[in-house]
FIVOZA-452721 format. One line per 4 residues: their letters; for each residue x, y, z of N, C-alpha, C. Coordinates in Angstrom, 1 decimal, decimal comma. Example, Ala and Ser with C-alpha at 12.3 -4.5 7.8 and 13.67 -1.06 7.14 Angstrom:
# FIVOZA-452721
AS) 13,2:-5,7:7,8:12,3:-4,5:7,8:13,2:-3,3:7,8; 12,8:-2,2:7,1:13,7:-1,1:7,1:12,9:0,0:7,9 $
END
This chain:
# FIVOZA-452721
XXXX) 2,4:-13,7:-31,0:3,3:-13,0:-30,1:2,7:-12,5:-28,8; 1,5:-12,0:-29,0:0,8:-11,5:-27,8:0,5:-12,6:-26,8; 0,1:-13,7:-27,3:-0,2:-14,9:-26,4:1,1:-15,3:-25,6; 2,2:-15,2:-26,3:3,5:-15,6:-25,6:3,8:-14,6:-24,5 $
XXXX) 3,5:-13,4:-24,7:3,7:-12,4:-23,6:2,8:-12,7:-22,4; 1,6:-13,0:-22,6:0,7:-13,3:-21,5:1,0:-14,6:-20,9; 1,5:-15,6:-21,7:2,0:-16,8:-21,1:3,2:-16,6:-20,1; 4,1:-15,7:-20,6:5,2:-15,4:-19,7:4,8:-14,7:-18,5 $
XXXX) 3,8:-13,8:-18,6:3,3:-13,1:-17,4:2,7:-14,1:-16,5; 2,0:-15,1:-17,0:1,4:-16,1:-16,1:2,4:-16,9:-15,4; 3,5:-17,3:-16,1:4,5:-18,2:-15,5:5,3:-17,4:-14,4; 5,5:-16,1:-14,7:6,2:-15,3:-13,7:5,3:-15,1:-12,5 $
XXXX) 4,1:-14,8:-12,7:3,1:-14,7:-11,6:3,0:-15,9:-10,7; 2,9:-17,1:-11,4:2,8:-18,4:-10,7:4,1:-18,7:-9,9; 5,2:-18,4:-10,5:6,5:-18,6:-9,9:6,6:-17,7:-8,6; 6,2:-16,5:-8,7:6,3:-15,6:-7,5:5,3:-16,1:-6,4 $
XXXX) 4,1:-16,5:-6,8:3,1:-17,0:-5,8:3,6:-18,2:-5,2; 4,2:-19,2:-5,9:4,7:-20,4:-5,3:5,9:-20,1:-4,4; 6,8:-19,2:-4,9:7,9:-18,8:-4,2:7,6:-18,1:-2,8; 6,4:-17,5:-2,8:6,0:-16,8:-1,6:5,8:-17,8:-0,4 $
XXXX) 5,6:-19,0:-0,7:5,4:-20,0:0,4:6,8:-20,2:1,1; 7,9:-19,8:0,6:9,2:-20,0:1,2:9,6:-18,7:1,9; 8,8:-17,7:1,9:9,2:-16,4:2,6:8,6:-16,4:4,0; 9,5:-16,1:4,9:9,1:-16,1:6,3:8,7:-14,7:6,8 $
XXXX) 9,2:-13,7:6,3:8,9:-12,3:6,7:7,5:-12,0:6,1; 6,6:-11,6:7,0:5,2:-11,3:6,6:5,1:-10,2:5,6; 5,8:-9,1:5,7:5,8:-8,0:4,8:6,1:-8,5:3,4; 7,3:-9,2:3,3:7,7:-9,7:1,9:6,8:-10,8:1,4 $
XXXX) 6,3:-11,6:2,3:5,3:-12,6:1,8:4,1:-11,9:1,2; 3,5:-11,0:1,9:2,3:-10,3:1,3:2,7:-9,5:0,1; 3,8:-8,9:0,0:4,2:-8,1:-1,2:4,4:-9,1:-2,4; 5,1:-10,2:-2,2:5,3:-11,2:-3,2:4,0:-11,7:-3,7 $
XXXX) 3,1:-12,0:-2,8:1,8:-12,5:-3,2:1,0:-11,5:-3,9; 1,1:-10,2:-3,5:0,4:-9,1:-4,2:0,9:-9,0:-5,6; 2,2:-9,1:-5,9:2,7:-9,0:-7,2:2,3:-10,2:-8,0; 2,5:-11,4:-7,5:2,2:-12,6:-8,2:0,7:-12,6:-8,6 $
XXXX) -0,2:-12,3:-7,7:-1,6:-12,3:-8,0:-2,0:-11,2:-9,0; -1,3:-10,1:-8,9:-1,5:-9,0:-9,9:-1,2:-9,5:-11,3; -0,1:-10,2:-11,5:0,2:-10,8:-12,8:-0,7:-11,9:-13,2; -1,1:-12,7:-12,3:-2,1:-13,7:-12,6:-3,5:-13,1:-13,0 $
XXXX) -3,8:-12,1:-12,3:-5,1:-11,3:-12,6:-5,1:-10,8:-14,0; -3,9:-10,3:-14,4:-3,8:-9,8:-15,8:-4,0:-10,9:-16,8; -3,3:-12,0:-16,5:-3,4:-13,2:-17,4:-4,8:-13,8:-17,5; -5,5:-14,0:-16,3:-6,8:-14,5:-16,3:-7,8:-13,6:-17,0 $
XXXX) -7,6:-12,3:-16,8:-8,4:-11,3:-17,5:-8,3:-11,4:-19,0; -7,1:-11,6:-19,5:-6,8:-11,7:-20,9:-7,5:-13,0:-21,5; -7,4:-14,1:-20,8:-7,9:-15,3:-21,3:-9,4:-15,5:-20,9; -10,0:-14,6:-20,2:-11,4:-14,5:-19,9:-11,9:-15,7:-19,1 $
XXXX) -11,2:-15,9:-17,9:-11,6:-17,0:-17,0:-12,1:-16,3:-15,7; -13,4:-16,2:-15,5:-13,9:-15,4:-14,4:-13,4:-15,9:-13,0; -13,3:-17,2:-12,9:-12,9:-17,8:-11,6:-11,5:-17,4:-11,2; -10,6:-17,4:-12,2:-9,2:-16,9:-12,0:-9,2:-15,4:-11,7 $
XXXX) -10,0:-14,6:-12,4:-10,0:-13,2:-12,2:-10,5:-12,9:-10,8; -11,6:-13,5:-10,4:-12,2:-13,2:-9,1:-11,3:-13,7:-7,9; -10,8:-14,9:-8,0:-9,9:-15,4:-7,0:-8,6:-14,6:-6,8; -8,0:-14,3:-7,9:-6,8:-13,5:-7,8:-7,0:-12,1:-7,4 $
XXXX) -8,2:-11,5:-7,8:-8,5:-10,2:-7,4:-8,8:-10,1:-5,8; -9,4:-11,1:-5,3:-9,7:-11,2:-3,9:-8,4:-11,3:-3,1; -7,5:-12,2:-3,5:-6,2:-12,4:-2,8:-5,4:-11,1:-2,9; -5,5:-10,5:-4,1:-4,7:-9,2:-4,3:-5,3:-8,1:-3,3 $
XXXX) -6,6:-8,0:-3,2:-7,2:-7,0:-2,3:-6,9:-7,3:-0,9; -6,9:-8,5:-0,5:-6,6:-8,9:0,9:-5,2:-8,5:1,3; -4,3:-8,9:0,4:-2,9:-8,6:0,7:-2,6:-7,1:0,6; -3,3:-6,3:-0,3:-3,1:-4,9:-0,3:-3,6:-4,3:1,0 $
XXXX) -4,8:-4,8:1,5:-5,3:-4,3:2,8:-4,3:-4,4:3,9; -3,8:-5,6:4,0:-2,8:-5,9:5,1:-1,5:-5,2:4,9; -1,1:-4,9:3,7:0,1:-4,1:3,5:-0,1:-2,7:3,9; -1,3:-2,2:3,6:-1,6:-0,8:4,1:-1,7:-0,7:5,6 $
XXXX) -2,3:-1,7:6,2:-2,3:-1,7:7,7:-0,9:-1,8:8,3; -0,1:-2,6:7,6:1,3:-2,7:8,1:2,0:-1,4:8,0; 1,8:-0,7:6,8:2,5:0,6:6,6:1,9:1,6:7,6; 0,6:1,6:7,9:0,1:2,5:8,9:0,6:2,3:10,3 $
XXXX) 0,7:1,0:10,7:1,2:0,7:12,0:2,7:1,0:12,1; 3,4:0,9:11,0:4,9:1,2:11,0:5,0:2,7:11,2; 4,2:3,5:10,5:4,2:4,9:10,5:3,9:5,4:11,9; 2,9:4,8:12,6:2,5:5,2:13,9:3,6:4,9:14,9 $
XXXX) 4,2:3,7:14,8:5,3:3,3:15,6:6,5:4,3:15,5; 6,8:4,7:14,3:7,9:5,6:14,1:7,6:7,0:14,7; 6,4:7,5:14,5:6,0:8,8:15,1:6,1:8,7:16,6; 5,6:7,6:17,2:5,7:7,4:18,7:7,2:7,4:19,1 $
XXXX) 8,0:6,7:18,4:9,4:6,7:18,7:10,1:8,0:18,6; 9,7:8,8:17,6:10,2:10,1:17,4:9,8:11,1:18,5; 8,5:10,9:19,0:8,0:11,7:20,1:8,7:11,4:21,4; 8,9:10,1:21,6:9,6:9,6:22,8:11,1:10,2:22,8 $
XXXX) 11,7:10,1:21,7:13,1:10,6:21,6:13,1:12,1:21,8; 12,2:12,8:21,2:12,1:14,2:21,4:11,9:14,6:22,9; 11,0:13,9:23,5:10,7:14,1:25,0:11,9:13,8:25,8; 12,6:12,8:25,5:13,8:12,4:26,3:14,9:13,4:26,1 $
XXXX) 15,1:14,0:24,9:16,2:15,0:24,7:15,8:16,3:25,3; 14,5:16,6:25,4:14,2:18,0:26,0:14,1:17,9:27,5; 13,9:16,8:28,1:13,7:16,7:29,6:15,0:16,4:30,3; 16,1:16,0:29,6:17,3:15,6:30,3:18,1:16,9:30,6 $
XX) 18,6:16,9:31,9:19,4:18,1:32,3:20,7:18,2:31,6; 21,2:19,4:31,4:22,5:19,6:30,7:23,6:19,8:31,7 $
END
């Protein structure tokens, strides 16, 4: 029964990774790849295949890095937009 669960995890991870090739939005592409590689990482760890573990871990870390950069850039852009909006509302005559 345990092997069936890990096989299902691997098929879901593989499906998500393959499906990511059809995603055009970079954020969702990286998120899908992160999830798919996480599942494949779990599977390859379970069946003890170092090449699968290392390759999926590297892809997982790369996508996590870029997702964090994306989140940071988005937060910076929102704070700049809020500052601009605040300046515009305080400097306009009534």
